[in-house]
C-alpha positions in Angstrom: 15.3 9.8 17.3 16.1 6.2 16.2 13.9 3.5 14.8 14.9 1.0 17.5 11.9 -0.9 18.8 9.6 0.5 16.1 7.8 -1.7 13.5 5.8 -1.2 10.4 5.0 2.3 9.2 6.7 3.9 12.2 10.1 2.2 11.3 9.7 2.2 7.5 7.8 5.4 7.0 10.8 7.4 5.5 12.2 4.5 3.5 13.1 5.7 0.0 11.6 2.6 -1.6 8.5 1.7 0.5 8.1 4.6 2.9 4.5 5.9 2.8 5.7 9.1 4.5 8.5 9.8 2.1 7.2 12.2 -0.6 10.4 12.0 -2.7 10.5 8.2 -2.5 9.2 5.5 -4.8 6.3 4.5 -2.4 6.5 0.9 -3.7 4.1 -1.5 -2.1 5.5 -5.0 -1.6 3.4 -8.0 -0.8 4.9 -10.8 1.2 3.9 -14.5 0.7 5.1 -16.2 3.8 4.2 -19.7 2.5 6.2 -19.3 -0.7 8.9 -17.1 0.9 8.4 -14.6 -1.8 7.8 -10.9 -2.3 6.1 -9.0 -5.2 5.4 -5.5 -6.3 3.9 -3.8 -9.4 5.0 -0.3 -10.1 5.5 2.2 -13.0 7.9 5.1 -12.4 7.5 8.7 -13.6 10.2 10.7 -15.4 11.7 11.9 -12.1 13.5 8.5 -11.8 15.0 8.7 -15.3 18.6 8.0 -16.1 19.3 8.2 -19.8 16.6 9.4 -22.1 13.2 7.7 -21.3 14.9 5.0 -19.2 14.6 4.2 -15.5 18.0 4.9 -13.9 19.9 1.7 -13.2 20.5 2.7 -9.6 16.7 2.9 -9.1 16.3 -0.6 -10.6 19.1 -1.9 -8.3 17.3 -0.4 -5.4 14.0 -2.1 -6.3 15.8 -5.4 -6.7 17.5 -4.9 -3.3 14.1 -4.2 -1.7 12.5 -7.3 -3.2 15.3 -9.4 -1.7 14.8 -7.8 1.7 11.0 -8.3 1.5 11.4 -12.0 0.5 13.5 -12.4 3.7 10.8 -10.7 5.6 8.7 -13.7 5.0 10.5 -15.3 7.9 11.6 -12.3 10.0 11.4 -8.6 10.4 14.7 -6.7 10.3 17.3 -7.3 7.6 20.1 -5.4 5.9 21.8 -6.2 2.6 25.4 -7.4 2.9 26.1 -7.9 -0.8 24.1 -7.3 -4.0 25.0 -8.5 -7.5 22.9 -7.0 -10.3 22.6 -8.0 -14.0 20.8 -5.7 -16.4 19.3 -7.5 -19.4 17.2 -4.8 -21.1 16.3 -1.2 -20.3 13.1 -0.3 -18.5 11.4 2.7 -19.9 9.7 5.4 -17.9 6.1 4.5 -17.4 6.5 0.8 -18.1 4.7 -1.3 -15.5 7.3 -3.5 -13.8 6.6 -6.7 -11.9 9.3 -7.2 -9.3 9.5 -10.6 -7.6 11.9 -11.6 -4.8 12.5 -15.2 -3.6 14.2 -16.4 -0.4 16.7 -19.1 -1.6 18.6 -20.1 1.5 19.0 -19.4 5.2 22.0 -20.2 7.4 21.5 -18.9 10.9 21.3 -15.2 10.3 22.7 -15.1 6.8 20.3 -15.4 3.9 20.5 -15.6 0.2 17.8 -14.1 -2.0 17.2 -13.3 -5.6 14.9 -10.8 -7.4 13.8 -10.1 -10.9 12.3 -7.1 -12.7 10.0 -8.1 -15.5 8.1 -6.0 -18.0 5.5 -7.8 -20.0 6.7 -11.1 -18.6 10.3 -10.5 -19.9 13.2 -10.3 -17.4 14.9 -6.8 -17.7 17.1 -7.0 -14.6 17.9 -9.5 -11.9 19.9 -9.7 -8.7 21.2 -12.0 -6.0 21.8 -10.8 -2.5 23.4 -11.9 0.7 21.2 -10.5 3.5 21.9 -10.4 7.2 19.1 -10.7 9.8 19.2 -8.1 12.6 16.5 -9.8 14.6 16.6 -13.1 16.3 13.5 -14.4 14.3 15.5 -14.8 11.1 
């Protein structure tokens, strides 16, 4: 079975980041502000997502940044994939820290988009990314 033609929970249900049906995933809930072309999420992760002692794994942080960029793009369309992601880690994020993740749509050229995202803890940037994102649907 493919996800072709499916939308919402049916298409995203098993997504590792936002899938509500994926028991092993992060189950992050992203909000989309269409007017500001922005996404946001608040989440604290348990020790199952640890890298080094008491720290969230960098790959998990990268995944959250990627998702924030995709959701920012979803302010103007539905289906997107990441073509390129550049991540900068500023400070470690500790297991259990509440993270605020914000994504912004920066630019759109036909079906190629540019977005950025930040992970903040207590208002301080701990990681950030820029992404080139490709629209799969014609809306983007």
